[in-house]
C-alpha positions in Angstrom: 0.0 0.0 0.0 1.3 3.4 -0.9 0.6 6.8 0.6 -2.0 7.5 -2.0 -4.0 4.5 -0.8 -4.3 5.6 2.9 -7.6 7.6 2.5 -9.3 4.9 0.4 -8.2 2.2 2.8 -9.5 4.2 5.8 -12.8 4.7 4.0 -13.1 1.0 3.2 -12.2 -0.1 6.8 -14.9 2.2 8.1 -17.5 0.5 5.9 -16.4 -3.0 7.1 -16.1 -1.8 10.7 -12.5 -2.5 11.4 -9.9 -0.5 13.4 -8.3 2.5 11.8 -5.5 3.2 14.3 -2.0 3.3 13.1 -2.6 2.8 9.4 0.4 5.1 8.7 2.7 3.7 11.5 6.1 2.2 10.3 5.3 -1.1 12.1 2.1 -1.6 10.1 2.3 -3.5 6.8 -0.8 -3.2 4.6 -2.0 -4.4 1.2 -5.1 -3.4 -0.7 -6.9 -4.9 -3.7 -8.7 -2.5 -6.0 -11.8 -3.1 -8.0 -12.5 -2.2 -11.7 -13.3 1.4 -10.7 -10.2 1.8 -8.6 -12.1 1.4 -5.3 -10.6 -0.7 -2.4 -12.4 -4.0 -2.4 -10.2 -6.0 0.0 -7.3 -5.5 2.4 -4.9 -7.3 4.6 -2.0 -6.5 6.9 -0.3 -6.9 10.2 1.7 -5.0 12.8 5.1 -6.5 13.7 6.4 -6.5 17.3 9.6 -4.7 18.3 11.4 -8.1 18.7 9.9 -9.2 15.3 8.7 -12.5 16.8 5.0 -11.7 16.9 2.6 -10.3 14.3 -0.8 -8.7 15.0 -2.9 -9.6 12.0 -5.3 -6.8 11.1 -7.3 -5.2 8.4 -8.3 -8.5 6.7 -11.5 -7.5 4.9 -13.4 -8.1 1.8 -16.2 -6.0 0.4 -19.5 -7.6 1.5 -20.6 -8.0 -2.1 -17.5 -10.1 -2.9 -17.4 -12.4 0.1 -17.8 -16.2 0.2 -15.4 -16.9 -2.6 -12.3 -17.6 -0.5 -10.7 -14.2 -0.9 -10.6 -13.5 2.8 -8.7 -16.8 3.5 -6.3 -16.0 0.8 -5.7 -12.5 2.2 -5.2 -13.9 5.7 -2.7 -16.5 4.5 -0.9 -13.8 2.6 -0.5 -11.8 5.8 0.7 -14.9 7.7 3.3 -15.7 5.0 4.6 -12.1 4.8 4.9 -11.9 8.7 6.7 -15.3 8.7 9.1 -14.0 6.1 9.8 -11.1 8.3 10.7 -13.4 11.1 7.5 -13.6 13.2 6.9 -17.0 14.8 3.3 -16.3 16.1 0.4 -14.6 14.5 -2.2 -13.0 16.9 -5.4 -11.2 16.2 -8.6 -9.8 17.7 -12.0 -10.9 16.4 -15.3 -11.0 18.2 -17.4 -11.8 15.1 -15.4 -14.1 12.9 -14.3 -17.0 15.1 -15.3 -19.8 12.6 -13.3 -18.0 9.8 -10.2 -17.8 11.9 -10.6 -21.4 13.2 -10.6 -22.5 9.6 -7.2 -20.9 9.1 -5.7 -22.8 12.1 -6.2 -20.1 14.7 -7.1 -21.0 18.3 -8.6 -18.9 21.1 -5.9 -17.0 22.9 -5.5 -15.0 26.1 -6.1 -11.3 25.1 -3.8 -10.1 27.9 -1.0 -12.3 26.7 -1.5 -10.8 23.2 -1.4 -7.4 24.8 1.8 -8.3 26.6 3.7 -9.5 23.6 2.3 -6.8 21.2 1.8 -4.0 23.7 3.6 -1.4 21.6 1.4 -1.9 18.5 -1.1 0.8 17.6 -4.1 -1.4 17.9 -3.2 -2.8 21.3 -2.4 0.7 22.7 -5.8 2.0 21.4 -7.6 -1.0 22.9 -5.9 -0.5 26.3 -6.6 3.3 26.3 -10.3 2.9 25.5 -11.0 -0.1 27.6 -11.9 -2.2 24.5 -9.2 -4.8 25.3 -11.4 -6.1 28.1 -14.2 -6.9 25.5 -12.0 -8.4 22.8 -11.6 -12.0 21.8 -8.1 -13.0 20.9 -6.8 -15.7 18.5 -3.4 -17.0 17.7 -1.5 -19.5 15.5 2.1 -20.5 14.9 3.7 -19.3 11.8 6.5 -21.8 11.6 
């Protein structure tokens, strides 16, 4: 994703109700897929921990009109692979609504406070701690090796 994609991605993530914090942070890696009209129709990404051992998967989304074709799984696997290439051993994520989707990709329920401990410096975790949202979140993880 380039600087010119930031606004379009933020608009897309608002529509699909995902977190917008830190989209421009240097620790966040993001990719977008554009439709025929140039609009963002899918996204994926992650935040890498300072020690590079952990990745917080985020912004995995597909336009509602394009779902159920496997694109979301492909995007999540892409993020897992890129994070592993960068040295991460474990992927973590927050998801209250999509448990079956993440289970299908090998994720298991995780302790949200453990996630917050190993990824405490990430934009999303900092936001969730500051707003109290962390206490309401559902965490997931999976090994990347």
